[in-house]
C-alpha positions in Angstrom: 0.0 0.0 0.0 2.7 2.5 1.0 4.6 1.5 -2.2 1.6 2.4 -4.3 1.3 5.7 -2.5 5.0 6.5 -3.2 4.5 5.7 -6.9 1.7 8.2 -7.1 3.5 10.8 -5.0 6.6 10.7 -7.1 4.7 12.3 -10.0 4.3 15.5 -7.9 6.9 18.3 -8.0 9.3 18.0 -5.1 8.6 14.3 -4.5 10.4 12.8 -7.5 13.0 11.2 -5.3 10.8 10.4 -2.3 11.7 7.3 -0.3 10.2 5.8 2.8 12.3 6.9 5.8 10.7 4.6 8.4 7.5 2.8 9.3 4.2 4.5 8.7 2.3 4.9 12.0 -1.4 5.4 12.7 -2.7 8.8 13.8 -5.4 8.6 16.4 -8.6 10.7 16.3 -10.1 9.7 12.9 -13.6 8.1 13.2 -14.5 7.7 9.5 -11.1 7.5 7.8 -7.8 5.8 8.6 -4.9 8.2 9.0 -1.2 7.2 8.7 1.8 9.4 9.3 4.4 8.5 6.6 8.1 9.7 7.1 10.0 10.4 3.9 13.4 11.3 2.7 14.4 13.0 -0.6 11.1 15.0 -0.6 10.1 18.5 0.0 8.1 17.4 3.0 9.7 15.2 5.7 6.4 13.6 6.6 3.0 13.3 4.8 -0.4 12.2 6.1 -2.1 9.4 4.2 -5.9 9.5 4.6 -7.7 6.2 3.6 -11.4 6.6 3.2 -14.1 3.9 3.0 -16.5 5.6 0.5 -15.6 6.7 -3.0 -18.1 9.5 -3.6 -17.6 10.9 -0.1 -13.8 10.8 -0.5 -14.0 12.6 -3.8 -16.2 15.3 -2.3 -13.9 15.7 0.7 -10.9 16.1 -1.6 -12.6 18.7 -3.8 -13.7 20.8 -0.7 -10.2 20.7 0.8 -8.5 21.6 -2.5 -10.9 24.4 -3.2 -10.7 25.8 0.3 -6.9 25.9 0.0 -7.0 27.7 -3.3 -9.0 30.5 -1.7 -6.5 30.8 1.1 -8.3 29.0 4.0 -5.7 27.3 6.3 -6.1 23.6 5.4 -3.5 20.9 4.8 -2.2 21.0 1.2 -3.3 18.0 -0.8 -0.4 16.5 -2.8 -2.2 13.7 -4.6 -5.5 11.8 -4.4 -7.0 8.8 -6.0 -9.9 6.3 -6.0 -10.0 2.7 -5.0 -8.5 1.7 -8.3 -5.2 3.5 -7.7 -3.5 0.6 -5.9 -4.1 1.4 -2.3 -7.3 -0.6 -2.0 -9.4 2.4 -0.9 -9.9 6.0 -1.9 -7.1 8.1 -0.5 -5.5 11.5 -0.4 -1.9 12.4 0.6 -1.6 15.7 2.3 0.8 17.9 4.3 1.2 17.4 8.0 -0.3 20.5 9.6 1.5 22.1 12.6 -0.1 22.3 16.0 -2.5 20.3 18.2 -6.2 20.4 18.9 -7.1 23.1 21.4 -8.2 20.4 23.9 -5.5 17.9 23.3 -4.3 15.7 26.1 -7.3 16.3 28.4 -9.0 13.5 30.3 -12.3 14.0 32.0 -10.9 15.5 35.3 -8.4 17.8 33.5 -11.2 19.0 31.2 -13.4 19.8 34.3 -10.6 21.9 35.8 -10.2 23.9 32.6 -13.9 24.1 31.9 -14.3 27.9 32.8 -11.4 29.0 30.6 -12.4 26.6 27.8 -16.0 27.8 27.8 -14.7 31.3 27.2 -11.8 31.0 24.8 -12.7 28.0 22.7 -16.1 29.1 21.5 -14.6 32.5 20.4 -12.0 30.7 18.3 -14.6 28.4 16.7 -16.9 31.4 15.9 -14.0 33.3 14.2 -12.9 30.3 12.2 -16.5 29.7 11.0 -16.9 33.3 10.0 -13.7 33.1 7.9 -14.9 29.9 6.3 -18.2 31.4 5.3 -16.5 34.2 3.5 -15.3 31.8 0.8 -16.8 31.9 -2.6 -19.0 28.7 -3.0 -19.1 28.8 -6.8 -15.8 27.1 -7.5 -16.9 24.3 -5.2 -20.1 23.9 -7.2 -18.3 24.1 -10.5 -15.5 21.6 -9.7 -15.9 18.4 -11.9 -17.1 15.4 -10.0 -17.1 11.8 -11.3 -19.2 10.5 -8.5 -22.5 11.5 -6.7 -21.9 12.4 -3.1 -24.4 15.0 -1.9 -23.0 18.5 -1.7 -26.2 20.4 -0.6 -29.0 20.0 1.9 -31.6 18.3 -0.3 -29.0 15.7 -1.3 -27.9 15.1 2.3 -31.4 14.8 3.5 -32.3 12.3 0.7 -29.3 10.2 1.7 -30.4 10.2 5.4 -34.0 9.3 4.4 -32.8 6.3 2.4 -30.5 5.2 5.1 -33.1 5.4 7.8 -35.5 3.3 5.8 -32.8 0.8 5.0 -32.0 0.5 8.7 -35.7 -0.1 9.4 -36.0 2.9 11.7 -39.6 4.0 11.2 -39.2 6.8 13.7 -36.2 8.3 11.9 -37.8 7.8 8.5 -40.9 9.7 9.8 -38.7 12.5 11.2 -36.8 12.8 7.9 -40.1 13.1 6.0 -41.2 15.9 8.3 -37.9 17.7 7.7 -38.3 17.4 4.0 -41.8 18.8 4.2 -40.9 21.7 6.4 -37.5 22.9 5.1 -37.1 26.7 5.5 -37.1 28.9 2.4 -33.7 28.8 0.6 -31.1 31.3 1.9 -27.9 32.4 0.3 -25.4 29.5 0.4 -21.9 29.5 1.8 -19.2 26.9 2.1 -20.0 24.8 5.2 -17.7 22.4 7.1 -20.5 20.6 8.8 -18.3 19.2 11.6 -16.5 22.1 13.2 -15.4 21.2 16.7 -12.2 21.4 18.7 -10.6 18.1 17.4 -11.0 19.2 13.7 -8.8 22.2 14.4 -5.0 22.3 15.0 -3.6 25.3 16.7 0.1 26.1 16.7 2.1 28.1 19.3 1.6 31.3 17.3 -2.2 30.8 17.3 -2.2 29.8 13.6 -5.0 27.4 13.0 -5.6 24.7 10.4 -9.1 23.2 9.7 -9.2 19.4 9.1 -11.7 16.7 8.0 -14.2 17.8 5.3 -16.3 14.7 5.3 -19.5 16.5 6.3 -18.9 19.6 4.1 -21.8 21.0 2.1 -22.7 24.1 0.1 -25.5 25.2 2.4 -26.8 28.2 4.3 -24.8 29.3 7.4 -27.4 27.7 9.8 -26.1 24.3 8.8 -22.7 25.0 10.3 -24.0 27.1 13.2 -26.5 24.5 14.3 -24.0 21.7 14.5 -21.3 23.5 16.5 -24.0 25.1 18.8 -25.4 21.6 19.5 -22.0 20.2 20.4 -21.1 23.1 22.6 -24.5 23.2 24.3 -24.1 19.5 25.2 -20.4 18.9 25.8 -19.5 15.2 25.8 -17.7 15.5 29.1 -17.7 12.7 31.7 -18.4 13.9 35.2 -20.2 12.8 38.4 -23.9 13.6 38.5 -23.7 16.5 41.0 -21.4 18.3 38.5 -23.8 18.0 35.6 -25.6 21.3 36.3 -22.2 23.1 36.2 -21.4 21.4 32.9 -24.9 22.3 31.5 -24.4 26.0 32.5 -21.0 26.1 30.9 -22.4 24.5 27.7 -25.1 27.1 27.5 -22.6 29.9 28.0 -20.2 28.4 25.4 -23.0 28.1 22.8 -24.0 31.7 23.3 -20.4 32.9 23.1 -19.7 30.9 19.9 -22.6 32.6 18.2 -21.6 36.0 19.5 -18.1 35.5 18.2 -19.4 34.5 14.8 -21.6 37.6 14.7 -18.8 39.9 15.9 -16.6 38.6 13.1 -19.0 40.2 10.6 -21.5 37.5 9.9 -25.3 37.6 10.4 -27.0 35.1 12.6 -29.9 33.2 11.2 -33.3 33.2 12.8 -34.2 30.7 15.5 -36.5 28.7 13.3 -33.7 28.0 10.8 -31.4 27.0 13.6 -34.0 24.6 15.1 -34.6 22.9 11.7 -30.8 22.5 11.0 -30.2 21.2 14.5 -32.8 18.6 13.8 -31.1 17.7 10.6 -27.8 17.1 12.4 -29.6 15.1 15.1 -31.0 12.9 12.4 -27.5 12.5 10.9 -26.1 11.5 14.3 -28.9 9.0 15.0 -28.8 7.4 11.6 -25.0 7.0 11.9 -25.2 5.4 15.3 -27.9 3.1 14.2 -25.7 2.1 11.3 -23.1 0.9 13.7 -25.5 -1.8 14.9 -25.2 -3.3 11.5 -21.5 -2.8 10.9 -19.1 -5.6 10.0 -17.1 -5.2 13.2 -19.6 -4.7 16.0 -18.5 -2.2 18.7 -15.6 -0.7 16.7 -16.9 2.8 17.6 -17.6 1.9 21.3 -16.2 4.1 24.1 -14.8 7.0 22.1 -17.1 8.6 19.6 -18.7 11.9 20.7 -22.0 10.8 19.0 -22.5 8.4 21.9 -22.4 11.2 24.4 -24.6 13.7 22.6 -27.0 11.1 21.2 -29.7 11.6 23.9 -29.9 15.4 23.5 -29.9 14.9 19.7 -32.9 12.5 20.0 -34.7 15.1 22.1 -33.9 17.9 19.7 -35.2 15.8 16.7 -38.4 14.8 18.6 -39.1 18.4 19.7 -38.6 19.8 16.2 -40.6 17.2 14.3 -43.1 15.9 16.8 -42.0 12.4 16.1 -41.4 10.0 19.0 -37.7 9.3 18.5 -35.8 6.6 20.4 -32.1 6.5 21.4 -30.8 3.0 21.2 -27.1 2.7 22.0 -27.5 -0.5 24.0 -24.8 -2.3 22.0 -22.3 0.4 22.8 -20.0 0.9 25.7 -21.3 3.9 27.7 -18.2 4.4 29.9 -17.1 7.9 30.8 -15.6 9.9 28.0 -13.5 13.1 27.8 -14.7 16.3 26.4 -14.7 16.3 22.6 
């Protein structure tokens, strides 16, 4: 696999003489894709990141979004080469630069996260709001115009159609009904922007000089700003933070404050906030996405491979409540096959 990657990479300027300088090693943190750090010699980059993805259309969409964002100056890892499952690596892939820095909450376990909760609830939402505002200033037209060989959804109707089909295939009548309600009550179309769809602390790397890099474009769409704002607000409002029961009110208060501060930072960075009805609808859409994905894990080839670490398992119950409240559909949360042990903050 690494040999096939090198063959592809050597066709890129600055990598003609690239050789493997040691063993490739896994990078933790990826939930959908497999990430490997590959050391090189004789190349313009001493290490590259190999991202192996399980779905061809989604991989192509992610690559296009990351490349187009880089062309417009957004801080994202440079993509050196990408290919589909026929390129010799067995799966769709991209090879990209290793970005400097670490996630803003790197290295925290549950107790450490609790100690830093007040400062994190103040500083982190402000950073996320300013990053999202910069993202939404990109021109969406080059993303829409980029040629695509495959059919991954890049807008809200396409994403909702995919979720509707998936809910039916998984025989979740409640989620199918909620998806139908969302399709029938979609807000009037608003001006689209480039949306990341998964903006949270572990998809950001921040270096010592406060330079940031935005990672993981799997959930990206061309959509109205509420699509992005709703997701990050939901995650901040319900931080996946393990703590004893008596501390839950403190965490809840910190989450409410963080969500308000995030939206205020976004607005202070020159972007208008959508109305509450739009945020409620898009929150329900993300809740549906979370519940469909978790339900899909019940049918996966390796049962339990997501157990114990994925933030969806922590925010699943409030997501189910949000979807039920918005759509009027009785929605169940069924993570019984998962390990529900304490988890650190996202």
